[in-house]
BANUVO-955638 format. One line per field, with one value per residue: residue number from 1; residue in three letters; z, x, y of N, C-alpha, C in turn. Coordinates in steps of 0.02 Angstrom, whole numbers, plus 50000, padded with zeros to 5 digits. Each point is the difference from the previous one (the first is absolute). Layout:
num c(NUM, ...)
residu c(Ala, ...)
npz c(Z, ...)
npx c(X, ...)
npy c(Y, ...)
capz c(Z, ...)
capx c(X, ...)
capy c(Y, ...)
cpz c(Z, ...)
cpx c(X, ...)
cpy c(Y, ...)
This chain:
num c(1, 2, 3, 4, 5, 6, 7, 8, 9, 10, 11, 12, 13, 14, 15, 16, 17, 18, 19, 20, 21, 22, 23, 24, 25, 26, 27, 28, 29, 30, 31, 32, 33, 34, 35, 36, 37, 38, 39, 40, 41, 42, 43, 44, 45, 46, 47, 48, 49, 50, 51, 52, 53, 54, 55, 56, 57, 58, 59, 60, 61, 62, 63, 64, 65, 66, 67, 68, 69, 70, 71, 72, 73, 74, 75, 76, 77, 78, 79, 80, 81, 82, 83, 84, 85, 86, 87, 88, 89, 90, 91, 92, 93)
residu c(Unk, Unk, Unk, Unk, Unk, Unk, Unk, Unk, Unk, Unk, Unk, Unk, Unk, Unk, Unk, Unk, Unk, Unk, Unk, Unk, Unk, Unk, Unk, Unk, Unk, Unk, Unk, Unk, Unk, Unk, Unk, Unk, Unk, Unk, Unk, Unk, Unk, Unk, Unk, Unk, Unk, Unk, Unk, Unk, Unk, Unk, Unk, Unk, Unk, Unk, Unk, Unk, Unk, Unk, Unk, Unk, Unk, Unk, Unk, Unk, Unk, Unk, Unk, Unk, Unk, Unk, Unk, Unk, Unk, Unk, Unk, Unk, Unk, Unk, Unk, Unk, Unk, Unk, Unk, Unk, Unk, Unk, Unk, Unk, Unk, Unk, Unk, Unk, Unk, Unk, Unk, Unk, Unk)
npz c(55024, 50051, 49972, 50024, 50038, 50008, 50038, 50000, 50060, 49971, 50056, 49990, 50064, 49976, 49993, 49940, 50023, 50058, 49967, 49957, 50055, 50028, 49946, 49994, 50065, 49988, 49950, 50035, 50050, 49957, 49969, 50060, 50009, 49938, 50023, 49969, 50000, 49990, 50050, 50007, 50024, 49990, 50046, 50040, 50023, 50044, 50009, 50062, 50000, 50042, 50052, 49982, 50064, 50003, 49949, 49958, 49980, 49944, 49986, 49952, 50006, 49936, 50027, 49936, 50027, 49979, 50044, 50038, 50028, 50005, 49940, 49988, 50035, 49966, 49946, 50023, 50016, 49943, 49969, 50042, 49984, 49940, 50022, 50005, 50012, 49976, 49940, 49997, 49937, 50008, 49936, 49995, 49940)
npx c(54817, 49988, 49958, 50043, 49970, 50055, 49958, 50056, 50001, 50047, 50035, 49963, 50019, 49997, 50065, 50014, 50062, 49976, 49962, 50048, 50035, 49948, 49991, 50066, 49996, 49941, 50027, 50056, 49960, 49961, 50050, 50026, 49936, 50021, 49988, 49953, 50040, 49936, 49982, 50035, 49944, 50039, 49951, 50052, 50016, 49957, 49950, 50010, 49952, 50041, 50022, 50058, 50005, 49953, 49992, 50004, 50061, 49992, 50051, 49954, 49999, 49987, 50006, 50002, 49982, 50035, 49967, 50031, 49950, 50047, 50014, 49936, 49997, 50053, 49971, 49943, 50034, 50033, 49943, 49977, 50059, 49984, 50054, 49956, 49973, 49956, 49978, 49966, 49983, 49989, 49982, 49957, 50029)
npy c(54271, 50038, 50043, 50043, 50045, 50035, 50034, 50035, 50026, 50037, 50006, 50054, 49996, 49938, 49990, 50027, 49998, 50022, 50043, 50015, 50004, 50031, 50039, 50007, 50011, 50029, 50036, 50008, 50014, 50031, 50031, 50009, 50008, 50009, 50061, 50035, 50053, 50015, 50040, 50056, 50025, 50052, 50004, 49997, 50060, 49974, 50041, 49981, 49954, 49969, 50035, 49974, 49985, 50046, 49959, 50051, 49980, 49966, 49958, 50002, 49934, 49985, 49940, 49982, 49941, 49947, 49963, 49955, 49968, 49954, 50022, 50003, 49944, 49980, 50023, 49976, 49946, 49998, 50014, 49955, 49972, 50024, 50032, 50048, 49940, 50043, 49979, 49941, 49985, 49935, 50006, 49950, 49997)
capz c(50038, 50001, 49989, 50058, 50002, 50066, 50007, 50065, 50012, 50031, 50035, 49952, 50023, 49983, 49941, 49939, 49999, 50047, 49970, 49947, 50032, 50024, 49941, 49973, 50048, 49987, 49934, 50006, 50041, 49955, 49950, 50032, 50022, 49943, 49974, 49944, 50007, 49935, 49996, 50061, 49988, 50054, 49996, 50029, 50066, 50001, 50067, 50029, 50018, 50071, 50023, 50023, 50038, 49995, 49932, 49959, 49930, 49989, 49932, 49980, 49950, 49982, 49967, 49975, 49996, 50003, 50051, 50038, 50061, 50055, 49992, 50022, 50073, 50016, 49983, 50053, 50060, 49988, 49998, 50068, 50042, 49964, 50019, 49943, 49972, 50041, 49991, 49941, 49984, 49945, 49976, 49946, 49941)
capx c(50010, 49943, 50018, 49986, 50021, 50019, 50003, 50031, 50016, 50065, 50007, 50019, 50058, 50062, 50034, 49982, 50039, 49969, 49937, 50018, 50026, 49942, 49966, 50042, 49998, 49940, 50006, 50049, 49969, 49955, 50041, 50041, 49957, 49966, 49945, 50016, 49974, 49978, 50016, 50000, 49980, 50015, 49951, 50029, 49977, 49931, 49973, 49963, 49931, 50003, 50069, 50024, 50062, 50012, 50021, 49943, 50015, 50035, 50022, 49961, 50029, 49957, 50039, 49961, 50045, 49973, 50037, 49964, 49968, 50047, 50042, 49960, 50004, 50067, 50003, 49963, 50042, 50057, 49974, 49983, 50059, 50045, 49996, 49985, 49935, 49946, 49945, 50004, 49940, 50012, 49937, 50003, 49966)
capy c(50061, 50046, 50070, 50043, 50070, 50023, 50072, 50017, 50070, 50010, 50063, 50052, 50038, 49964, 50023, 49963, 49938, 49953, 49977, 49953, 49939, 49962, 49974, 49947, 49945, 49960, 49970, 49945, 49948, 49962, 49965, 49949, 49944, 49969, 50041, 50044, 50068, 50023, 50072, 50038, 50069, 50047, 50053, 50060, 50023, 50021, 50014, 49944, 50017, 50016, 49993, 49935, 50013, 50073, 50017, 50019, 49984, 49937, 49986, 49941, 49955, 49943, 49947, 49944, 49943, 49932, 49962, 49950, 50027, 50001, 50060, 50057, 50000, 50025, 50072, 50035, 49999, 50045, 50069, 50019, 50015, 50045, 50071, 50043, 49982, 50027, 49953, 49958, 49962, 49953, 49973, 49951, 50026)
cpz c(49991, 49993, 50060, 49986, 50072, 49997, 50068, 50002, 50038, 50033, 49952, 50021, 49986, 49937, 49939, 49996, 50046, 49972, 49945, 50028, 50025, 49941, 49971, 50046, 49986, 49931, 50002, 50040, 49958, 49951, 50031, 50021, 49944, 49973, 49942, 50012, 49930, 49991, 50070, 49983, 50061, 49993, 50030, 50067, 49993, 50073, 50024, 50019, 50073, 50024, 50026, 50033, 49992, 49932, 49959, 49926, 49996, 49927, 49980, 49945, 49988, 49961, 49980, 49988, 50000, 50049, 50030, 50064, 50058, 49997, 50024, 50076, 50021, 49985, 50054, 50063, 49993, 50001, 50071, 50043, 49966, 50024, 49937, 49966, 50048, 50000, 49938, 49993, 49940, 49981, 49942, 49942, 49969)
cpx c(49940, 50025, 49977, 50019, 50017, 50006, 50030, 50020, 50065, 50000, 50028, 50062, 50066, 50032, 49979, 50037, 49970, 49934, 50014, 50027, 49943, 49963, 50039, 49998, 49940, 50002, 50047, 49972, 49954, 50041, 50040, 49960, 49957, 49942, 50024, 49968, 49981, 50014, 49997, 49985, 50015, 49952, 50025, 49968, 49928, 49979, 49961, 49930, 49996, 50071, 50014, 50067, 50022, 50027, 49938, 50011, 50038, 50017, 49968, 50035, 49951, 50042, 49952, 50047, 49961, 50042, 49955, 49972, 50048, 50046, 49962, 50002, 50068, 50007, 49964, 50043, 50058, 49977, 49983, 50059, 50049, 49988, 49986, 49935, 49945, 49941, 50013, 49936, 50015, 49932, 50012, 49960, 49958)
cpy c(50046, 50071, 50042, 50072, 50017, 50076, 50014, 50073, 50004, 50069, 50053, 50039, 49965, 50030, 49958, 49934, 49948, 49973, 49948, 49934, 49955, 49968, 49942, 49938, 49955, 49968, 49940, 49942, 49956, 49958, 49943, 49939, 49972, 50038, 50043, 50067, 50024, 50075, 50030, 50072, 50041, 50059, 50065, 50018, 50025, 50011, 49939, 50023, 50021, 49990, 49929, 50012, 50072, 50021, 50015, 49986, 49935, 49992, 49933, 49961, 49943, 49950, 49943, 49942, 49934, 49961, 49947, 50032, 50004, 50061, 50062, 50007, 50028, 50074, 50041, 50004, 50050, 50073, 50024, 50019, 50047, 50072, 50041, 49983, 50023, 49952, 49958, 49961, 49956, 49970, 49953, 50027, 49944)
């Protein structure tokens, strides 16, 4: 398994419960497919460099995990169709 980092931005206007549900969704997705979540850092609400969909702030989350390459493709797909995700970036460590 390879080590990855996923930095994603959640819509800051969502409730705290909705934000936690999205974070748990990705942690559970990694665990259910044989990956291991090492840590999840919640950076909190920060100002975006430029407006995205008329939003100027986002809730940043950094998740470090180990997984197979096929799982990374699935995570990208799920993040793309999840409501509340503004942007995401997955990098190999």
